[in-house]
Each structure stands twice: as C-alpha cells, then as structure tokens.
N, C-alpha and C positions, 0 to 999 in steps of 0.2 A: 287723777290717774290709778285705776286699780292695780293693786299690785298681786302677782300669782305666787302663790306659795307651793313650795315643794320641798322634799325632803334630801337634804342638802349630804345626808350620810352615803346619798347614793350616787353622789357626783355632778351631775347634771339633772336638768329639768325634765320631766316626763320618765324617770325612774321610779318617780316616789308612788306611793295610794294615790289612785285615780278620785279627785272631787266629784261630788254629786253633778255637778254641772258636766264633767266631762262622761259620765255613766249616762246619763240621760241622752246624749249625744250617739254612744255606743248601741244602745238598746235598740233593736228593730222588732218591729211586730212580728206574729206568727207569719201572715202573707209574706213580708220581705224575707223571711226564713228561707235558705235553699235545702230543700230536702235532701238529707243523706243518703246516698246510694249504697247498697251492699250488694255485694255477687251472692250472698246467701240468701235467700229467702226465711228468716227470722221467724216468721209467722208459724212453720212447722216446726213441729217438734226435732225432725231431725236436724234443720238447721241452726237451731237453738243450742242443740246438743254440740253439732261440729264447733261453736264458737264456745263453747264451755270446756272442750278437750285442747283447745290450744292455750288455755291458761295453765296445763297440766302438762309441763315440759316432760317432766321423766315417763309419766304413763301415755301422755297423749301422742309424743313423739312416737312412741314402739307403736301404738295400737293403730296411729293413722298417718300419711302422708301426704304433701301437697294439699293440706286440708284449709288453711288460713292464710291472710293477708299481711303483708308488711315484714320485716324482716326479723327471723329468729335469731334474738341475742345471745341463746344457750346452743345453736347448733352453727352458727354465721352461717346462714344460707336461707335466699329470699324463696319463701312460700307463697304459693296461691292455689285458690280452690282448683281442684281438679277431679270430678268424679271418679275418673279412671283410674285413680290410685288408691282408693277407700279400701281400708279392710276391716273386716267385722268377724260375727261369729253366727253360730247356730245354735238354734234353743230349742229344746222339745221340751213340751209342758205335758204333763197329766191332769188334765182339767177337771176331772170327775165329775163331770155335769158343767151344766152353765151356769147356775144359781139363780139368786132374786131377779127381779126385773130391774130393780135399780142398780144394780153392776157396779157398786163403787167400787169395790177391789178389782173388778175386772179391769176399771180405768185406770186405775194406779197399776197393776201386773202390765197391761199394755204401753200404758206412758213410759213405762221402764225400758220397755225393748228400744226405745230411740236411743236414751243415756247410755245404754249398756252396747249399743253397735250392732244392733241384730240386722243381718243381711238374710238369713233365713229362721221362720219361726213354722214349728210343728206341733199342734195342739193334738193331744190324743182324749179319747174318750169324753169330747164336748156333748155328745148326746143330741146332735143338731141332726134334725133332718133333713130331706133334699129342700123342701120347702121355705128351711132356716136359715140357711147357710148365706142367703147375700146378707141377712140381718148381721150374722157373724161378721164378715167380711168387712162391712160400713163399721160396725163397732170396733174391729179391731185397729182398720186403716185410720180411724179418726186420732185414735192416741198414739199409733205409731209412727205415721207420717204427716199426717195432718188434714187427713180428709180431702185430697187435692182429687180433683174431677178429670183431669187430664189425663185422657188413656195413658199415652205415655211415660206419666209418672205414678201411674196406679199400681197397686201390688199385684203380681200374678198369683193367680190361687189354682191349687189342686184339691180337690175332696174325694174322700170316702163317706159320703153320708150314713149315718147311724140308722140301723134298721128298725129300731124303735127309739122312741125318745127317753129309754130306760138306761141303755149302753151303747158302748159303742161310738163312732165316729172318728175320722181323722181329716186333718187340714192342714196344708202344707201353704205356708205364705212366703212369697221371694219378693225382696225389695227391690223398688223399681231401677236400682243400679244393675242387679241380676236379672231381673225379669224381662228385660228386653233380648235377653239370651235363650230365656226358657223357651220349651217347645210349647205351642198350644193345646196341646192335647194328652192331657195325662192319662196313664194307663192304671185302672184302677182292678184289685183283686176281685174276682166273681164273689169272694162273700165278705168283702168289706175289711180285710185282713191288713191291707197294704194299698198304699196309692204310691205310684211313681212320674217323677217328673224329670227331665235332661234338662241341662244347661250344656248349651253347644258352644264349644271355646273354638280359637285358630288351632291349626295344626292338625286338624281330624282329632280334636279330644273332646271327648264327652265324661258330664260330671253328672252320675244318676243321683238325686236324691230320695231316697226311699222312707218315708213314714208308716211305721206301723204298730200296730195295737194285736196282740197274742191273747187268746182264749183264755180264761181264770175260771175256776169253778169246779164243778166235777158231776157227776148223776144225779145228783141231788140237789142241783142249782135250779131254780125256778123257771117257767116256762118262758119266761121272757130275758132270761140272761142270755149272753153270748155264746156259753157252753151249749146250752139247748139249743137254741138257733144254728149252730154250726152242727151238731148232732143231726139234727133234720137235714140239712142240705147235703152232709155227705150220705145219710140213707137214701136220700132222692137221687144221688148220682148213679150211685151203685145199684139202686132198682132199674135206673134208665141205662145201664150199659149191663145189665144181667149179672153184675157182680156179686159173690158172697162172702162175707169175711166176720170177723170178731166184732164185739159192738165197737163204734166208732170212738176214737180218742180224739177229741180236735186240738189238743195240745201236739200230738204226734203228726197228727195229719197238716197242721201250720208249719211245723218245723220242717217237715218233708217238702213240702211245697215250697216253703221260701227258699229252701237249700237248692232246688230243681230251678227255681226263677232265676237265682244267682248264677247257677252254671250256664243256661242259657244265656244268658245276657254277656255272660263271658264269651262265650262262644260265636254269639250274633257279633261282637265287638270285633274277634280275632277273624271271623270272614270277610271284613270290610277294612281291616287294616286301622282300625281305631284305637286309640290310646282310650281307655275304659279305665274310670273311676266311679266308685259307686261309697255313697253315705248311707247308710243304716243306722236311722234315729228311731228311737221311742219307746213302748213298752212291751218287751216280749214276754212279760209275766213266768219267765223260767229261772228257778232258783238254779244259781251254777253250783251251789255245794250239794244239795240233796239231789238235783235231779240230773244226776252224772252221767246217763247215757243221752238225754237230749241235749246236754251241755256239751258234749263230745261231738254231736254233730254241729 
C-alpha cells in the first residue's frame, strides 16, 4: 500500500506542499481555462491608466472616484467602475509645429494624456492645415484613448486649421466621457485666432471651452507669419467697410475682438437665463509685465 506524505507541521493532510502528482491534476490547458472578464477595457490606454490609479490610494482617491472593482481597504467602501464620476484635467500644449514624420516624441506626449487623466486637450500652433487635421486626430486618439472606432467612444474635435504650413492652427480634443455632451458645430474665429465648443450640462448650464492662439511678431515679420496674415485681413476688412485708420496692429485687434466676443457670450447667456461658464486656454502671446495697456484689457 502506497503511503502519502504530508507536512506534519500543518496539522493535517492537504495543508503541506503539493506533490508533483497533485500539480498535474490541477494544471489546466489554455482551452480549459475560463477567460477573466473585466469591466474596463484594459487594451485602451485610458483603461490601463484607471487600473494604475487604483493602486495609488492617496493620489488616486483624490483624483478619481468610483473607478475600480472590489473593496477599498484604505477608505472602507466598495468601489465600482462608473464613467459618470470621472475627474480629470484640461491641458493646452504649444506644439510649435508637428515635427518629423516618425513622431516618436509625439507618441510619448499623447500617450501621457491618458496617464495624466486628460479630459480636454488643446493643441496650439500645430501648423496642420484643413486637409491634415484628420491625420492629427488619428495620431492623438491612438495614443490617448486607444483609437476606438466606435463613434460613441470617439474623441470630439473642434479645429481652427492653420492658414499655412508655417504658423498657427488650434485644435480642441474632448474625451468621449465629455464629448457626448459637446455641441457638434464648433465656432471658429474668422481669422483663425480661436475656436469654441460648448459642453451642455443639466440645469441650463453651459461650459464654453475656448482654445486661442494670439498673434506674435511685428511689422518686420515674414510674409507667411501670422502677424502679416492678420495685417492683410484687417486692411481687407477696413477696405470693404470703407473705413480708414492707422496701420493695423494685430495684437491690439486680437485683444479687442476676444474681449467683445466674451462680452457678447455673457449677454447671450443672460438673455436665455443660462448659467454660463467660460474656460479660455492657449497662448495669447501677451507679456503681462511689459504689455501693460493690453494686459489691463
């Protein structure tokens, strides 16, 4: 009769180390193993980032709530995945052009959007023209949200394309969590200095996100510069209206126009009794210490 050996220090058979014979019985083939189901799609960077945050109790709990499965031993409450309670941030980045075609630095940059809980991203001076913004969207989405082709889970975009491939271009990307509440028709400034998109919330609350890029340079700037482009636009508009005036200053014109736009937005919200909030982000190219007259406005 074959005797079975076990670790007597454990008190009874079965508590000791398994024999090779026992291991062979417990091993299952890949076909026999049941696939583990997860509520989060960890194949997307956003899902991976969410799983990472749950292991950072101090940082993660402050930054995001109801985002993971199981019991939270630190806060003694059960947590579940709930897209409705996500908290994230808005990031604006001056791209200073799109760079080479390889784009390894861009990939790392857009990859970090997921890990830094970006819900809104504003890209400034990307120098992508109208026929290039589709490629821009694809590149950002692939690294940010995993490139999901489901329209209900796609990033909502608003563009003010560059007027040439040397300067300008503004794009606002809104994560699918917020994108479903965004208006489908963004408003673009006539000279491409800003682009607006509304997030329509409950209780007649509207949050307008504005990405802006102010003109920089001077009268000695190159003909393809934003400064020269806007000088030509100002002169053409004055001529059409039959107006005269001093030599145009695109920076002063920009500040005056954006100020009027914001006041008009406040008035429109008051007319319909809406709770209006405005987030203005970007690169205004204003030196707040030296341009005192413009800074006051």
